[in-house]
C-alpha positions in Angstrom: 0.0 0.0 0.0 1.2 3.5 -0.8 1.9 6.0 2.0 0.0 9.2 2.3 2.8 11.3 0.9 3.2 9.0 -2.0 -0.6 9.2 -2.8 -0.5 13.0 -2.6 2.5 13.1 -4.9 0.8 10.8 -7.2 -2.1 13.1 -7.5 0.0 16.2 -8.3 0.9 16.9 -11.9 4.5 15.8 -13.0 5.6 19.4 -13.2 4.6 20.1 -9.6 6.2 17.1 -8.0 9.2 17.8 -5.7 12.7 17.2 -7.3 14.2 13.7 -6.7 17.6 13.4 -5.0 19.1 11.6 -8.0 22.8 12.2 -6.9 22.4 10.7 -3.4 23.0 7.0 -4.5 26.1 7.4 -6.8 27.8 9.5 -4.0 27.3 6.7 -1.5 28.8 4.1 -3.9 32.0 6.2 -4.5 32.6 6.6 -0.8 32.3 2.9 -0.1 34.8 2.0 -2.9 37.4 4.5 -1.5 37.1 2.9 2.0 37.7 -0.6 0.5 40.8 0.6 -1.3 42.2 2.1 1.9 41.6 -1.1 3.8 43.3 -3.2 1.1 46.4 -0.9 1.1 46.7 -1.1 4.8 46.4 -4.8 4.9 49.1 -5.2 2.1 51.4 -2.9 4.2 50.9 -5.0 7.3 51.6 -8.2 5.4 54.8 -6.7 3.9 55.9 -5.5 7.3 55.3 -8.9 8.8 57.4 -10.6 6.1 60.3 -8.2 6.6 60.2 -8.8 10.3 60.3 -12.5 9.9 63.1 -12.3 7.4 65.4 -10.0 9.3 64.6 -10.3 13.0 63.0 -13.6 13.6 66.2 -15.5 12.7 68.3 -13.5 15.2 66.0 -14.2 18.1 66.0 -18.0 17.3 69.4 -19.1 15.8 69.4 -22.6 14.2 71.8 -25.2 15.5 74.1 -26.8 12.8 74.2 -30.6 12.6 77.2 -32.5 14.0 80.0 -32.8 11.4 80.3 -36.1 9.6 83.5 -38.1 10.3 85.1 -41.5 9.5 86.6 -43.6 12.2 88.9 -46.6 12.7 89.5 -48.8 15.7 92.8 -48.6 17.6 94.4 -52.0 18.0 97.2 -53.7 20.0 99.9 -55.2 17.9 103.6 -56.3 18.0 105.3 -53.7 15.6 108.7 -54.2 13.9 110.6 -50.9 13.6 112.1 -50.9 10.1 114.2 -48.4 8.2 113.7 -48.1 4.5 116.4 -46.9 2.0 117.8 -47.5 -1.5 120.5 -50.1 -1.8 123.0 -50.8 -4.6 124.0 -54.3 -5.7 127.8 -54.7 -5.6 129.8 -57.6 -7.1 131.3 -59.8 -4.5 134.6 -59.7 -6.4 135.7 -57.9 -9.6 138.8 -58.8 -11.6 140.4 -57.0 -14.5 142.1 -59.7 -16.6 145.4 -58.7 -18.1 148.3 -60.6 -19.7 151.3 -61.5 -17.6 153.5 -61.8 -20.7 153.8 -59.8 -23.9 152.6 -61.5 -27.1 150.1 -61.5 -29.9 146.5 -62.4 -28.9 145.4 -65.1 -31.3 142.0 -66.3 -29.9 139.2 -65.8 -27.3 137.6 -68.9 -25.9 134.4 -67.5 -24.6 131.5 -65.2 -25.6 130.9 -61.8 -24.0 128.6 -62.2 -21.1 129.3 -65.9 -20.5 129.4 -67.3 -16.9 132.9 -68.7 -16.5 134.6 -70.6 -13.7 138.0 -70.4 -12.2 140.6 -72.0 -14.4 138.5 -71.7 -17.7 140.6 -70.7 -20.7 139.8 -67.1 -21.8 142.4 -66.0 -24.2 145.3 -67.6 -26.1 148.6 -65.9 -27.0 150.8 -67.0 -29.7 152.8 -69.7 -27.8 155.7 -70.2 -30.3 158.0 -67.5 -28.9 157.5 -68.9 -25.4 158.1 -72.5 -26.5 161.3 -71.5 -28.3 162.5 -69.7 -25.1 161.8 -72.7 -23.1 163.8 -75.0 -25.4 166.7 -72.5 -25.3 166.7 -72.4 -21.6 166.6 -76.2 -21.3 169.6 -76.5 -23.7 171.6 -74.0 -21.7 170.8 -75.9 -18.6 172.0 -79.1 -20.1 175.2 -77.5 -21.3 176.0 -76.0 -18.0 175.1 -79.2 -16.2 177.8 -81.1 -18.3 180.4 -78.4 -17.5 179.5 -78.8 -13.9 180.1 -82.5 -13.9 183.6 -82.0 -15.6 184.4 -79.2 -13.1 183.5 -81.4 -10.2 185.7 -84.2 -11.5 188.6 -81.9 -11.9 188.1 -80.5 -8.4 188.2 -84.0 -6.9 191.2 -85.0 -8.9 193.3 -81.9 -8.1 192.3 -82.2 -4.4 193.8 -85.7 -4.3 196.9 -84.6 -6.1 197.3 -81.8 -3.6 197.2 -84.2 -0.7 200.0 -86.3 -2.5 202.1 -83.2 -3.2 201.8 -83.6 -6.9 199.8 -80.4 -7.3 199.7 -77.2 -5.4 196.9 -76.4 -3.0 196.1 -73.2 -4.9 195.4 -75.2 -8.1 193.1 -77.5 -6.1 191.2 -74.5 -4.7 190.9 -73.0 -8.1 189.2 -76.1 -9.6 187.0 -76.3 -6.5 185.8 -72.7 -7.0 185.2 -73.3 -10.6 183.0 -76.3 -9.9 181.0 -74.2 -7.3 180.5 -71.4 -9.9 179.2 -73.8 -12.5 176.8 -75.2 -9.8 175.4 -71.8 -9.4 175.1 -71.4 -13.1 173.1 -74.6 -13.3 170.9 -73.4 -10.6 170.2 -70.2 -12.5 169.6 -72.3 -15.6 167.0 -74.2 -13.8 165.2 -71.0 -12.8 165.3 -69.8 -16.3 163.8 -73.0 -17.5 161.0 -72.7 -14.9 160.4 -69.1 -16.0 160.2 -70.1 -19.6 157.8 -72.9 -18.7 155.6 -70.5 -16.8 155.6 -68.1 -19.8 154.3 -70.9 -21.9 151.5 -71.4 -19.4 150.9 -67.6 -19.2 150.3 -67.7 -22.9 147.1 -69.3 -22.0 145.0 -66.6 -20.0 142.6 -68.3 -17.7 139.9 -67.0 -15.4 141.0 -66.3 -11.9 137.5 -66.5 -10.3 134.0 -67.7 -10.9 131.9 -64.9 -12.5 130.2 -63.3 -15.5 132.4 -61.8 -18.2 131.9 -58.3 -19.7 132.7 -57.2 -23.1 136.1 -58.1 -24.7 138.1 -54.9 -24.5 141.1 -56.1 -26.7 140.2 -58.2 -29.7 142.4 -61.1 -31.1 145.1 -60.0 -33.5 146.4 -57.3 -31.2 149.7 -57.4 -29.4 149.1 -57.1 -25.7 151.8 -55.9 -23.2 152.7 -57.7 -20.1 150.7 -56.3 -17.1 149.2 -53.6 -19.2 146.9 -50.9 -17.9 144.1 -51.8 -20.2 142.3 -55.1 -19.3 141.4 -57.7 -21.8 138.1 -58.3 -20.1 136.5 -57.7 -16.7 134.9 -60.5 -14.7 132.4 -59.8 -12.0 131.5 -62.4 -9.4 127.7 -62.2 -9.1 127.1 -65.4 -7.2 127.0 -64.4 -4.4 126.5 -60.6 -4.5 126.4 -57.9 -1.9 123.9 -55.1 -1.4 125.4 -51.8 -0.1 123.1 -49.3 1.7 123.4 -46.3 4.1 121.5 -45.5 7.2 121.5 -42.4 9.4 124.0 -42.3 12.2 121.1 -41.7 14.6 120.2 -45.4 14.1 123.7 -46.6 15.2 122.7 -47.6 18.7 119.8 -49.8 17.4 122.0 -51.1 14.6 124.8 -52.2 17.0 122.3 -53.7 19.4 120.7 -55.8 16.7 124.1 -56.8 15.3 125.2 -58.1 18.7 121.9 -60.0 19.1 122.3 -61.5 15.5 119.0 -60.0 14.6 120.1 -57.5 12.0 118.6 -58.5 8.6 118.2 -56.7 5.3 115.3 -57.4 3.0 115.4 -56.6 -0.7 112.3 -55.9 -2.8 112.9 -57.2 -6.3 110.7 -55.5 -8.8 109.9 -58.6 -10.9 106.5 -60.2 -11.8 106.3 -61.9 -8.5 107.6 -59.0 -6.4 110.1 -61.2 -4.8 111.5 -60.3 -1.4 114.9 -61.6 -0.3 116.3 -61.6 3.2 119.9 -62.0 4.4 121.8 -61.1 7.6 123.8 -57.9 7.6 127.5 -58.9 7.7 129.2 -55.6 7.4 129.0 -52.2 9.2 131.2 -49.4 8.0 134.1 -48.2 10.3 133.3 -44.5 9.8 130.4 -42.2 9.4 130.3 -40.2 6.2 130.9 -36.5 7.2 129.0 -35.1 4.2 125.9 -37.3 4.6 125.9 -38.3 8.3 125.3 -41.9 7.2 127.0 -45.2 7.8 127.4 -48.0 5.3 126.0 -51.5 5.8 126.2 -54.5 3.6 124.5 -57.9 3.3 125.4 -60.9 1.1 122.8 -62.7 -1.0 123.3 -66.0 -2.8 121.8 -64.8 -6.1 121.2 -68.4 -7.3 119.1 -67.3 -10.3 121.3 -64.3 -11.3 118.4 -61.8 -10.8 120.6 -59.3 -9.0 123.0 -57.4 -11.2 125.9 -55.2 -9.9 124.9 -51.5 -10.1 121.2 -52.3 -9.7 119.2 -50.1 -7.3 116.6 -51.8 -5.1 114.5 -50.9 -2.1 116.0 -52.2 1.2 114.4 -52.5 4.5 116.2 -53.2 7.8 114.6 -54.3 11.1 116.0 -52.3 13.9 113.7 -52.9 16.9 110.6 -54.6 18.2 107.7 -52.8 19.9 105.5 -55.5 21.6 101.9 -54.9 22.5 101.8 -51.4 21.1 98.7 -49.3 20.3 98.5 -48.8 16.6 96.1 -46.5 14.6 95.9 -45.4 10.9 98.4 -42.7 10.0 95.5 -40.4 9.1 94.3 -40.4 12.6 97.3 -38.6 14.0 97.2 -34.8 13.7 100.0 -32.3 14.3 99.2 -29.7 16.9 101.1 -26.5 17.9 102.8 -28.3 20.8 102.4 -32.0 20.2 100.5 -34.6 18.2 97.1 -35.7 19.0 94.2 -37.9 17.9 90.4 -37.4 18.2 88.7 -40.3 20.1 85.0 -40.6 19.7 83.2 -41.4 23.0 80.2 -43.8 23.3 78.0 -40.7 23.2 79.5 -39.8 19.8 81.5 -36.8 21.1 85.0 -36.0 19.9 87.8 -35.8 22.6 91.3 -34.5 21.8 93.9 -36.9 23.2 97.6 -36.0 23.1 99.9 -38.9 21.8 103.5 -39.6 21.0 104.4 -41.4 17.8 106.8 -44.3 18.4 107.0 -45.5 14.8 105.5 -44.5 11.4 105.7 -46.9 8.5 103.7 -44.7 6.1 100.4 -46.7 6.8 100.0 -47.0 10.5 101.4 -45.2 13.6 102.5 -46.9 16.7 101.6 -44.4 19.5 101.7 -44.0 23.2 99.2 -42.0 25.2 95.6 -42.4 26.7 94.4 -44.3 23.6 93.4 -47.9 24.2 92.6 -50.9 22.1 88.9 -50.7 20.8 88.9 -46.8 20.9 87.3 -45.2 17.9 89.7 -42.6 16.4 88.7 -40.1 13.7 90.6 -40.7 10.4 88.7 -38.2 8.1 86.8 -34.9 8.9 89.0 -33.6 11.6 88.9 -30.0 10.3 85.2 -29.7 11.2 85.5 -31.3 14.6 85.1 -29.2 17.8 86.6 -30.9 20.9 83.9 -32.0 23.3 81.1 -31.6 20.6 79.1 -34.3 19.0 80.0 -35.8 15.6 78.2 -38.0 13.1 80.1 -41.3 12.4 79.9 -42.5 8.9 78.8 -46.2 8.7 81.3 -48.8 7.5 80.9 -49.4 3.7 79.6 -45.9 3.0 82.7 -44.9 1.1 84.8 -44.8 4.3 88.4 -45.9 4.3 90.8 -46.8 6.9 88.3 -48.6 9.1 91.0 -50.8 10.4 94.8 -50.1 10.7 97.0 -51.4 8.0 99.1 -54.5 8.9 102.3 -53.7 10.7 105.5 -54.5 8.9 
């Protein structure tokens, strides 16, 4: 139903009706939209402020705790450790001979091949024997001539001695024949020596090996005239069965070397670089009588049988020498030992997976393991990798075995 005012207005002509407030509704709509925009802007500003606060201030109030650093560990063990010194040794021939000729003559033949193994007494070279045989024949002839003269002189001496006793000859004549017989006796003795010398020269025309060994190259070829006892050898023979290895150790090892030598426990081990990586061991039988002033080392030698001729004079080989024994010693991988400003130390992981710094002293280092002394015991877990991130007394994360970890057990002691 229409109200009274509406009915009255309806009765009035259109021109007399009161004006409508046509602008009232659009004005209200514009005000409402402005308020909505202001609210949205304020809300966006609050959200941005909240994000900035969380980004820059919330982290400072609640700092995050980093996870424990990951490490790899190995187990300390008790072992009997042999202290060894490693060095480079040189193979030396047990004996070396430069073969020369004792007599002068023309070299006519060589009865061996270069590099042959020869034995004592084997014929090596032959000189032309004819001059020496002729000299021997001449010496024998002279000896026979003088021997005949000696027989005649002795007969004359005996005859005149008898005549002198009978007064038929003077005593001076008897003495003269006696002296002549003695002189001829000395001549015959000299002839015998000459014959022996000539016979030796015939033998020396055959040049034989003085030792067992291996020949080198022939230095004077057949056809040349060689002098007696010349400075240039015909060949060099090296005795390589047995051979010696010569090596040098620091003079600081002398007390251990001498103690091991007296106990007959000083052995040298050679590492032969062949297909089988052969290791040869022999007792040390020589210690030098002086320390080298330039290097501060002392020479040692050991003799090896060299039955298969694998060792050659001049060859360089790795040598290891046992100098002491460390019984029931704690050993850890070499990577577990760290160098501090004052001493060496290891990190031991406690049952609560915390790292403790333990000072130690290294008794022996063979490049793989360290024999140590200190408060480290068999079964302790020592850190071998990741020490740079470890904080003493703080937790660590131990890597599981097989997850790319290495050095879980110490290397075998040498």
